[in-house]
Z-matrix of the N, CA and C atoms (Angstrom, degrees):
N
C 1 1.524
C 2 1.559 1 107.95
N 3 1.233 2 114.55 1 127.55
C 4 1.547 3 121.91 2 179.61
C 5 1.518 4 109.21 3 -91.83
N 6 1.258 5 117.45 4 127.72
C 7 1.471 6 123.03 5 175.26
C 8 1.489 7 111.62 6 -100.99
N 9 1.331 8 117.73 7 124.44
C 10 1.440 9 118.60 8 173.73
C 11 1.493 10 112.46 9 -65.44
N 12 1.356 11 124.68 10 130.12
C 13 1.390 12 129.95 11 178.48
C 14 1.513 13 111.62 12 -130.35
N 15 1.283 14 117.60 13 16.34
C 16 1.472 15 121.90 14 -178.78
C 17 1.534 16 109.90 15 -157.06
N 18 1.314 17 118.60 16 128.98
C 19 1.472 18 121.28 17 164.85
C 20 1.434 19 109.18 18 -106.22
N 21 1.304 20 114.43 19 147.65
C 22 1.455 21 121.38 20 175.50
C 23 1.544 22 109.89 21 -144.12
N 24 1.284 23 120.27 22 126.58
C 25 1.453 24 127.59 23 -176.79
C 26 1.534 25 109.78 24 -129.08
N 27 1.288 26 114.31 25 151.35
C 28 1.546 27 117.67 26 177.24
C 29 1.488 28 109.65 27 -134.82
N 30 1.357 29 109.21 28 154.31
C 31 1.417 30 119.84 29 175.39
C 32 1.513 31 106.68 30 -154.18
N 33 1.357 32 116.95 31 139.50
C 34 1.382 33 121.65 32 170.75
C 35 1.536 34 109.61 33 -86.03
N 36 1.307 35 113.75 34 128.66
C 37 1.524 36 120.50 35 -173.92
C 38 1.548 37 103.26 36 -116.30
N 39 1.285 38 114.93 37 135.44
C 40 1.577 39 119.78 38 176.56
C 41 1.442 40 111.74 39 -82.21
N 42 1.305 41 115.11 40 67.83
C 43 1.478 42 122.38 41 174.45
C 44 1.506 43 107.75 42 -157.04
N 45 1.290 44 117.71 43 158.54
C 46 1.490 45 121.22 44 -179.70
C 47 1.505 46 110.15 45 -76.00
N 48 1.370 47 118.21 46 160.27
C 49 1.480 48 117.63 47 177.14
C 50 1.513 49 114.25 48 -60.08
N 51 1.294 50 118.56 49 -35.73
C 52 1.462 51 117.38 50 179.49
C 53 1.465 52 115.93 51 -62.37
N 54 1.358 53 116.60 52 -36.43
C 55 1.457 54 120.54 53 -178.25
C 56 1.533 55 107.00 54 -69.25
N 57 1.338 56 117.63 55 -44.44
C 58 1.424 57 120.90 56 -179.24
C 59 1.586 58 111.08 57 -66.19
N 60 1.328 59 117.70 58 -40.87
C 61 1.391 60 122.11 59 -179.72
C 62 1.563 61 109.41 60 -64.17
N 63 1.313 62 117.78 61 -35.20
C 64 1.440 63 118.70 62 177.88
C 65 1.602 64 111.14 63 -60.54
N 66 1.316 65 116.82 64 -35.64
C 67 1.460 66 117.63 65 178.33
C 68 1.553 67 108.79 66 -72.90
N 69 1.348 68 117.72 67 -40.02
C 70 1.433 69 121.07 68 -176.41
C 71 1.548 70 114.87 69 -67.01
N 72 1.314 71 111.91 70 -34.64
C 73 1.546 72 115.73 71 -179.94
C 74 1.537 73 116.16 72 -84.37
N 75 1.337 74 114.17 73 -5.26
C 76 1.414 75 119.31 74 178.90
C 77 1.530 76 108.00 75 -95.80
N 78 1.326 77 118.97 76 122.70
C 79 1.430 78 119.02 77 -176.99
C 80 1.526 79 111.46 78 -56.74
N 81 1.307 80 120.07 79 -40.13
C 82 1.477 81 119.45 80 174.76
C 83 1.534 82 114.41 81 -61.60
N 84 1.285 83 115.07 82 -25.76
C 85 1.516 84 117.34 83 177.05
C 86 1.463 85 112.18 84 -66.08
N 87 1.349 86 120.63 85 -31.55
C 88 1.433 87 123.40 86 175.01
C 89 1.486 88 109.95 87 -62.72
N 90 1.279 89 121.38 88 -44.17
C 91 1.533 90 126.54 89 -179.78
C 92 1.545 91 106.15 90 -64.64
N 93 1.349 92 116.71 91 -42.63
C 94 1.462 93 121.33 92 -173.34
C 95 1.553 94 111.17 93 -64.21
N 96 1.386 95 115.85 94 -37.39
C 97 1.409 96 113.81 95 -176.82
C 98 1.569 97 115.56 96 -105.00
N 99 1.312 98 115.65 97 8.72
C 100 1.486 99 119.49 98 179.98
C 101 1.560 100 110.26 99 -70.99
N 102 1.371 101 111.98 100 126.42
C 103 1.461 102 117.80 101 177.13
C 104 1.536 103 114.69 102 -92.57
N 105 1.331 104 116.59 103 -9.66
C 106 1.444 105 116.73 104 -179.01
C 107 1.587 106 114.37 105 -80.13
N 108 1.265 107 115.09 106 -24.11
C 109 1.467 108 118.33 107 -178.07
C 110 1.519 109 112.58 108 88.08
N 111 1.350 110 117.60 109 -4.39
C 112 1.432 111 123.14 110 -179.70
C 113 1.471 112 114.89 111 -71.79
N 114 1.401 113 117.77 112 -42.61
C 115 1.417 114 121.58 113 -176.21
C 116 1.544 115 111.34 114 -74.92
N 117 1.321 116 115.54 115 119.54
C 118 1.454 117 117.95 116 -170.85
C 119 1.584 118 110.93 117 -102.86
N 120 1.388 119 115.67 118 -44.24
C 121 1.417 120 120.09 119 -179.29
C 122 1.546 121 108.93 120 -164.51
N 123 1.298 122 117.93 121 170.65
C 124 1.444 123 119.34 122 -177.17
C 125 1.477 124 111.10 123 -134.16
N 126 1.355 125 114.60 124 165.75
C 127 1.453 126 123.12 125 173.13
C 128 1.563 127 104.05 126 -135.82
N 129 1.363 128 117.38 127 127.34
C 130 1.370 129 116.03 128 174.53
C 131 1.534 130 111.71 129 142.06
N 132 1.235 131 116.88 130 171.31
C 133 1.544 132 123.34 131 -178.86
C 134 1.507 133 110.15 132 -99.42
N 135 1.250 134 113.32 133 163.95
C 136 1.579 135 124.11 134 172.68
C 137 1.501 136 106.63 135 -50.84
N 138 1.291 137 116.18 136 134.60
C 139 1.466 138 121.55 137 177.39
C 140 1.496 139 111.85 138 -81.80
N 141 1.312 140 119.94 139 141.19
C 142 1.482 141 125.70 140 -174.96
C 143 1.488 142 114.99 141 -127.29
N 144 1.363 143 117.22 142 -9.90
C 145 1.457 144 121.52 143 -171.35
C 146 1.501 145 113.95 144 -167.29
N 147 1.347 146 118.49 145 160.25
C 148 1.470 147 123.03 146 171.56
C 149 1.534 148 108.42 147 -50.42
N 150 1.290 149 116.53 148 134.54
C 151 1.504 150 120.12 149 173.98
C 152 1.502 151 110.87 150 103.80
N 153 1.345 152 117.77 151 -22.62
C 154 1.436 153 116.83 152 -179.44
C 155 1.473 154 110.56 153 -66.07
N 156 1.396 155 117.75 154 157.29
C 157 1.390 156 122.15 155 -176.14
C 158 1.521 157 111.47 156 -140.10
N 159 1.293 158 119.58 157 157.03
C 160 1.481 159 122.38 158 163.97
C 161 1.558 160 106.52 159 -149.42
N 162 1.256 161 117.88 160 163.80
C 163 1.437 162 128.75 161 -178.54
C 164 1.521 163 110.09 162 -98.12
N 165 1.356 164 115.18 163 134.09
C 166 1.491 165 121.19 164 171.93
C 167 1.525 166 107.11 165 -117.45
N 168 1.360 167 116.51 166 128.12
C 169 1.432 168 124.98 167 171.08
C 170 1.527 169 107.98 168 -82.71
N 171 1.330 170 114.74 169 118.76
C 172 1.431 171 119.06 170 -173.16
C 173 1.620 172 110.82 171 -111.97
N 174 1.279 173 113.24 172 161.15
C 175 1.397 174 124.35 173 173.53
C 176 1.549 175 113.02 174 -137.62
N 177 1.355 176 115.92 175 96.43
C 178 1.467 177 118.17 176 -169.94
C 179 1.555 178 112.00 177 -73.68
N 180 1.275 179 115.38 178 -14.45
C 181 1.475 180 118.37 179 178.55
C 182 1.502 181 111.96 180 -61.38
N 183 1.373 182 119.23 181 -15.53
C 184 1.454 183 121.11 182 174.51
C 185 1.524 184 110.40 183 -65.28
N 186 1.266 185 120.33 184 -32.52
C 187 1.445 186 121.86 185 178.65
C 188 1.580 187 114.13 186 -87.30
N 189 1.274 188 112.33 187 -19.46
C 190 1.529 189 120.08 188 178.53
C 191 1.554 190 110.50 189 53.00
N 192 1.320 191 115.61 190 45.32
C 193 1.477 192 117.63 191 179.53
C 194 1.545 193 114.28 192 -117.26
N 195 1.367 194 113.68 193 -44.75
C 196 1.448 195 119.66 194 178.68
C 197 1.573 196 105.53 195 -126.97
N 198 1.360 197 117.72 196 141.08
C 199 1.447 198 119.56 197 -176.36
C 200 1.548 199 112.96 198 -83.98
N 201 1.417 200 113.50 199 56.94
C 202 1.377 201 114.95 200 174.83
C 203 1.496 202 119.40 201 -81.85
N 204 1.259 203 118.40 202 -17.55
C 205 1.485 204 124.83 203 177.28
C 206 1.514 205 107.44 204 66.68
N 207 1.373 206 113.00 205 -140.84
C 208 1.433 207 119.45 206 178.92
C 209 1.524 208 112.41 207 -90.21
N 210 1.301 209 116.71 208 140.64
C 211 1.485 210 120.78 209 -178.53
C 212 1.532 211 106.36 210 -161.69
N 213 1.294 212 118.53 211 169.89
C 214 1.420 213 126.27 212 179.14
C 215 1.497 214 109.79 213 -115.71
N 216 1.389 215 117.48 214 146.19
C 217 1.414 216 125.88 215 175.03
C 218 1.486 217 105.99 216 -128.16
N 219 1.341 218 116.95 217 155.47
C 220 1.430 219 122.20 218 173.97
C 221 1.557 220 105.60 219 -108.23
N 222 1.327 221 115.21 220 126.04
C 223 1.499 222 120.14 221 173.12
C 224 1.474 223 105.27 222 -89.01
N 225 1.338 224 114.37 223 128.54
C 226 1.470 225 122.91 224 174.54
C 227 1.502 226 111.03 225 -117.32
N 228 1.365 227 114.25 226 123.79
C 229 1.514 228 116.70 227 179.84
C 230 1.477 229 110.44 228 -77.47
N 231 1.385 230 114.55 229 127.10
C 232 1.471 231 123.94 230 179.70
C 233 1.503 232 113.84 231 -106.72
N 234 1.363 233 117.71 232 -20.66
C 235 1.434 234 116.23 233 175.73
C 236 1.534 235 105.37 234 -146.48
N 237 1.299 236 120.98 235 136.56
C 238 1.411 237 124.15 236 -177.26
C 239 1.535 238 110.46 237 -146.62
N 240 1.381 239 116.90 238 115.35
C 241 1.484 240 122.25 239 169.14
C 242 1.472 241 105.64 240 -130.70
N 243 1.302 242 115.41 241 118.42
C 244 1.434 243 121.64 242 -174.29
C 245 1.555 244 113.73 243 -50.43
N 246 1.286 245 113.96 244 126.52
C 247 1.491 246 119.37 245 176.57
C 248 1.518 247 116.00 246 67.20
N 249 1.393 248 115.27 247 11.32
C 250 1.486 249 120.34 248 -175.37
C 251 1.490 250 115.26 249 -138.67
N 252 1.330 251 119.39 250 -38.43
C 253 1.450 252 120.96 251 -173.47
C 254 1.590 253 111.99 252 -151.62
N 255 1.275 254 114.37 253 132.18
C 256 1.451 255 118.22 254 175.65
C 257 1.623 256 105.30 255 -143.72
N 258 1.354 257 112.16 256 122.82
C 259 1.442 258 118.23 257 178.41
C 260 1.552 259 105.11 258 -131.97
N 261 1.380 260 111.65 259 151.33
C 262 1.433 261 117.89 260 176.77
C 263 1.579 262 113.25 261 -153.47
N 264 1.263 263 114.94 262 162.94
C 265 1.458 264 121.76 263 175.63
C 266 1.554 265 109.48 264 -123.90
N 267 1.206 266 116.83 265 169.01
C 268 1.528 267 122.52 266 -173.72
C 269 1.538 268 108.51 267 -111.89
N 270 1.308 269 114.46 268 128.73
C 271 1.497 270 117.08 269 173.01
C 272 1.500 271 107.06 270 -129.48
N 273 1.291 272 115.83 271 -174.64
C 274 1.443 273 119.69 272 178.83
C 275 1.545 274 107.66 273 132.14
N 276 1.313 275 113.41 274 -177.49
C 277 1.463 276 117.74 275 -173.03
C 278 1.492 277 117.26 276 -92.04
N 279 1.339 278 121.18 277 17.61
C 280 1.435 279 119.01 278 -175.97
C 281 1.541 280 111.34 279 -81.84
N 282 1.253 281 121.28 280 -29.25
C 283 1.498 282 121.91 281 179.03
C 284 1.490 283 110.34 282 -144.92
N 285 1.379 284 115.12 283 155.66
C 286 1.376 285 118.12 284 178.72
C 287 1.552 286 101.82 285 -145.26
N 288 1.359 287 120.54 286 126.95
C 289 1.454 288 128.61 287 4.04
C 290 1.557 289 111.92 288 -69.46
N 291 1.326 290 112.93 289 165.48
C 292 1.454 291 117.28 290 175.62
C 293 1.493 292 116.08 291 -56.78
N 294 1.306 293 119.93 292 150.38
C 295 1.423 294 121.23 293 -174.21
C 296 1.556 295 112.48 294 -70.18
N 297 1.318 296 115.82 295 -41.26
C 298 1.486 297 120.78 296 176.62
C 299 1.569 298 111.33 297 67.65
N 300 1.367 299 117.32 298 33.81
C 301 1.380 300 118.68 299 171.18
C 302 1.591 301 108.84 300 -96.23
N 303 1.334 302 118.59 301 155.81
C 304 1.519 303 122.74 302 -172.49
C 305 1.525 304 104.96 303 -124.43
N 306 1.366 305 108.15 304 143.92
C 307 1.465 306 118.97 305 170.88
C 308 1.546 307 105.80 306 -126.18
N 309 1.320 308 116.07 307 148.76
C 310 1.450 309 118.84 308 177.17
C 311 1.500 310 116.73 309 -161.06
N 312 1.348 311 114.43 310 170.49
C 313 1.397 312 124.07 311 173.17
C 314 1.520 313 109.68 312 -134.41
N 315 1.312 314 116.41 313 134.45
C 316 1.479 315 121.44 314 167.72
C 317 1.498 316 106.37 315 -114.13
N 318 1.337 317 116.23 316 142.88
C 319 1.457 318 121.21 317 -174.55
C 320 1.581 319 106.72 318 -128.29
N 321 1.311 320 115.48 319 128.46
C 322 1.479 321 121.55 320 -175.18
C 323 1.546 322 107.78 321 -132.94
N 324 1.322 323 116.73 322 113.20
C 325 1.517 324 117.36 323 176.22
C 326 1.436 325 111.71 324 -58.32
N 327 1.337 326 116.53 325 134.76
C 328 1.436 327 123.74 326 170.71
C 329 1.474 328 107.94 327 -135.51
N 330 1.349 329 115.97 328 172.35
C 331 1.555 330 121.37 329 -169.20
C 332 1.549 331 108.77 330 -57.95
N 333 1.254 332 117.70 331 -36.98
C 334 1.492 333 119.72 332 -173.43
C 335 1.557 334 114.53 333 -95.26
N 336 1.412 335 115.30 334 6.67
C 337 1.411 336 117.42 335 179.14
C 338 1.585 337 110.39 336 144.86
N 339 1.304 338 115.42 337 -116.68
C 340 1.456 339 119.25 338 179.00
C 341 1.520 340 109.03 339 -136.39
N 342 1.311 341 113.84 340 134.09
C 343 1.545 342 120.37 341 167.58
C 344 1.461 343 105.10 342 -80.87
N 345 1.354 344 116.95 343 115.74
C 346 1.472 345 121.95 344 176.68
C 347 1.494 346 107.93 345 -104.85
N 348 1.291 347 114.92 346 126.18
C 349 1.484 348 119.99 347 175.24
C 350 1.504 349 104.59 348 -112.22
N 351 1.301 350 115.03 349 127.28
C 352 1.516 351 120.48 350 175.80
C 353 1.500 352 103.43 351 -112.73
N 354 1.387 353 115.73 352 141.80
C 355 1.377 354 121.83 353 176.84
C 356 1.438 355 113.00 354 -139.89
N 357 1.381 356 118.33 355 155.15
C 358 1.414 357 129.12 356 176.12
C 359 1.491 358 106.25 357 -136.68
N 360 1.334 359 115.37 358 120.01
C 361 1.440 360 123.73 359 -173.65
C 362 1.479 361 112.41 360 -126.11
N 363 1.367 362 120.02 361 118.27
C 364 1.372 363 120.84 362 178.47
C 365 1.589 364 109.85 363 -122.64
N 366 1.286 365 114.30 364 34.73
C 367 1.467 366 122.65 365 174.89
C 368 1.559 367 116.22 366 -70.50
N 369 1.327 368 114.36 367 -18.94
C 370 1.496 369 120.89 368 -174.97
C 371 1.531 370 109.24 369 -106.41
N 372 1.321 371 121.98 370 12.43
C 373 1.482 372 121.34 371 -179.82
C 374 1.556 373 111.34 372 -65.98
N 375 1.267 374 113.66 373 149.44
C 376 1.387 375 123.88 374 -176.04
C 377 1.548 376 107.22 375 -62.09
N 378 1.308 377 117.24 376 144.13
C 379 1.457 378 122.89 377 176.91
C 380 1.532 379 115.16 378 -50.45
N 381 1.311 380 116.40 379 -31.73
C 382 1.417 381 122.90 380 178.89
C 383 1.512 382 115.59 381 -56.17
N 384 1.356 383 113.16 382 -26.58
C 385 1.452 384 117.00 383 -178.59
C 386 1.576 385 113.85 384 -104.07
N 387 1.263 386 118.99 385 -1.97
C 388 1.498 387 120.65 386 176.75
C 389 1.510 388 110.35 387 -70.38
N 390 1.371 389 111.15 388 140.14
C 391 1.455 390 116.86 389 -179.92
C 392 1.491 391 119.23 390 71.05
N 393 1.336 392 116.41 391 11.27
C 394 1.444 393 121.85 392 -177.06
C 395 1.481 394 112.51 393 -96.66
N 396 1.354 395 116.27 394 -3.67
C 397 1.534 396 118.66 395 -179.16
C 398 1.492 397 111.03 396 75.09
N 399 1.314 398 120.41 397 18.03
C 400 1.541 399 124.20 398 -179.56
C 401 1.482 400 110.46 399 -83.72
N 402 1.370 401 118.03 400 -38.75
C 403 1.409 402 124.76 401 -174.53
C 404 1.465 403 113.80 402 -106.51
N 405 1.274 404 117.41 403 140.80
C 406 1.476 405 127.91 404 4.09
C 407 1.453 406 113.93 405 -81.00
N 408 1.287 407 118.07 406 140.66
C 409 1.460 408 121.27 407 177.36
C 410 1.509 409 110.66 408 -69.43
N 411 1.257 410 117.99 409 -40.25
C 412 1.444 411 124.61 410 -179.37
C 413 1.505 412 107.49 411 -109.83
N 414 1.326 413 121.85 412 129.03
C 415 1.500 414 121.85 413 175.35
C 416 1.482 415 112.42 414 -75.79
N 417 1.273 416 113.97 415 163.91
C 418 1.513 417 119.21 416 179.75
C 419 1.521 418 109.56 417 -58.41
N 420 1.326 419 116.35 418 -38.51
C 421 1.511 420 118.82 419 179.46
C 422 1.495 421 110.66 420 -59.35
N 423 1.353 422 118.51 421 -29.14
C 424 1.471 423 123.04 422 -177.57
C 425 1.573 424 108.55 423 -68.93
N 426 1.449 425 114.16 424 -42.11
C 427 1.491 426 115.53 425 173.12
C 428 1.466 427 112.51 426 -60.14
N 429 1.319 428 121.89 427 -41.00
C 430 1.439 429 124.53 428 -177.08
C 431 1.504 430 109.48 429 -66.08
N 432 1.319 431 118.70 430 -39.24
C 433 1.433 432 123.64 431 -176.12
C 434 1.616 433 107.72 432 -67.14
N 435 1.399 434 113.88 433 -43.90
C 436 1.425 435 118.64 434 175.22
C 437 1.479 436 113.76 435 -54.19
N 438 1.429 437 115.88 436 -45.01
C 439 1.432 438 120.13 437 179.78
C 440 1.516 439 108.42 438 -60.86
N 441 1.316 440 118.23 439 -38.34
C 442 1.464 441 120.23 440 178.94
C 443 1.527 442 113.50 441 -64.51
N 444 1.292 443 116.96 442 -35.54
C 445 1.545 444 122.90 443 178.61
C 446 1.506 445 103.43 444 -72.42
N 447 1.291 446 122.37 445 -45.87
C 448 1.514 447 126.97 446 177.41
C 449 1.544 448 107.37 447 -50.84
N 450 1.291 449 117.57 448 -54.35
C 451 1.493 450 121.80 449 -179.72
C 452 1.518 451 111.89 450 -56.18
N 453 1.328 452 115.34 451 -49.65
C 454 1.409 453 120.28 452 179.52
C 455 1.521 454 110.33 453 -58.41
N 456 1.347 455 115.06 454 -41.66
C 457 1.496 456 117.96 455 -177.35
C 458 1.564 457 115.00 456 -65.30
N 459 1.302 458 115.85 457 -41.65
C 460 1.421 459 120.72 458 -176.45
C 461 1.504 460 118.18 459 -94.83
N 462 1.331 461 114.32 460 -14.39
C 463 1.492 462 120.05 461 177.87
C 464 1.475 463 113.70 462 -90.02
N 465 1.341 464 122.56 463 -13.70
C 466 1.423 465 123.57 464 -179.25
C 467 1.513 466 112.15 465 -65.46
N 468 1.277 467 120.00 466 143.92
C 469 1.477 468 120.21 467 177.65
C 470 1.565 469 109.23 468 -60.68
N 471 1.276 470 113.52 469 152.07
C 472 1.477 471 123.80 470 -175.86
C 473 1.531 472 108.10 471 -52.73
N 474 1.314 473 119.13 472 -45.35
C 475 1.401 474 119.64 473 -173.25
C 476 1.585 475 114.79 474 -62.51
N 477 1.346 476 114.02 475 -23.48
C 478 1.406 477 121.91 476 175.69
C 479 1.483 478 110.37 477 -79.58
N 480 1.354 479 119.08 478 -45.76
C 481 1.489 480 120.74 479 -179.69
C 482 1.481 481 114.43 480 -66.74
N 483 1.317 482 116.64 481 -35.62
C 484 1.469 483 118.74 482 -166.93
C 485 1.519 484 107.64 483 -73.57
N 486 1.398 485 115.80 484 139.30
C 487 1.456 486 120.66 485 176.28
C 488 1.544 487 109.04 486 -66.17
N 489 1.247 488 113.03 487 148.22
C 490 1.475 489 121.99 488 178.43
C 491 1.496 490 112.50 489 -94.45
């Protein structure tokens, strides 16, 4: 019996890879495009390389699955290729051992913009979490919804995005 341990969804977004990557490397961009409602706010600077980190203030009540309430996680960049690939894992003091699940985006230029692949991979989780019904934390539909929010965010005309 094969167990799924990775979701991968794609969407073509009518924007160039650099515009999309700018949203993805900005900690506030993660909050802006989150479809789960868990990401509340961030602390930290734009990421520029593997090893960079930022803090995300979370609210697990949005998922209504585990009574964790509000807590913080540290996002640590595990793969970084400018305008092409961003991957990260989650750390912080909420659980021990660390979860070791990965999130990421791959960007590929296409004629109509950028093919964005979003993935969520929990194949490397610690054995302590296997079979506990914890994973996946985010359903595949959540990844699709986040891509929709990303598209809406970067495809809007500049006069709509710009603050007045």
